[in-house]
C-alpha positions in Angstrom: 147.2 125.9 110.0 143.7 124.5 110.3 141.4 125.7 113.1 140.2 123.2 115.7 136.6 123.6 114.3 137.7 122.7 110.7 139.6 119.7 111.9 136.6 118.6 114.0 134.2 119.0 111.0 136.5 116.9 108.8 136.6 114.2 111.4 132.8 114.3 111.7 132.5 114.0 107.9 134.7 110.9 107.9 132.7 109.3 110.7 129.5 110.1 109.0 130.6 108.4 105.8 131.7 105.3 107.7 128.5 105.2 109.6 126.5 105.3 106.4 128.3 102.3 105.0 127.2 99.9 107.7 123.4 100.1 107.0 124.0 99.2 103.4 125.9 96.1 104.5 122.9 95.1 106.6 120.5 95.8 103.8 122.4 93.5 101.4 122.6 90.8 104.0 118.9 91.2 104.7 118.0 90.8 101.1 120.2 87.8 100.6 118.8 86.0 103.6 115.3 87.0 102.6 115.7 85.5 99.1 117.2 82.3 100.3 114.7 82.0 103.2 111.5 82.2 101.1 109.1 79.3 101.0 109.0 78.7 97.3 106.5 75.9 97.6 104.0 78.4 99.1 104.0 80.5 95.8 100.8 79.6 93.9 101.6 77.4 90.9 105.1 76.4 92.2 104.3 73.1 93.7 107.1 70.7 93.0 108.6 73.0 90.4 112.4 72.9 90.2 112.5 76.3 88.5 110.3 78.2 91.0 113.3 79.7 92.9 115.1 80.7 89.7 111.9 82.2 88.3 111.2 84.2 91.5 114.8 85.5 91.7 114.7 86.5 88.0 111.4 88.4 88.4 112.6 90.1 91.6 115.9 91.1 90.0 114.2 92.4 86.8 111.8 94.5 89.0 114.7 96.0 90.9 116.8 96.8 87.8 113.9 98.3 86.0 113.1 100.6 88.9 116.8 101.6 89.2 116.9 102.4 85.5 113.7 104.5 85.7 115.0 106.5 88.7 118.3 107.2 86.9 116.4 108.3 83.8 114.4 110.8 85.8 117.5 112.1 87.5 119.2 112.6 84.2 116.1 114.4 82.8 116.2 116.8 85.8 119.9 117.5 85.2 119.3 118.3 81.5 116.5 120.7 82.5 118.7 122.3 85.0 121.5 122.9 82.5 119.1 124.1 79.8 117.8 126.7 82.3 121.3 128.0 83.0 121.9 128.6 79.3 
């Protein structure tokens, strides 16, 4: 039988995970509203360009994806170093 403390700690862990999900939802909504709320005509060189929003979205997405790939690459390199040190 579980102790009261162990049960309480499990409940706290579940609450903590649930509370960590909500900020991510807000972050996603903030990014979406930020992208669709930009003033594309204020971007230099985008006056009356039908492709300004698409170009801006493409560049922003490319920057985010490249950053994510670079971070994952560094994390994997650290894991490899850690496993090599153990052997």
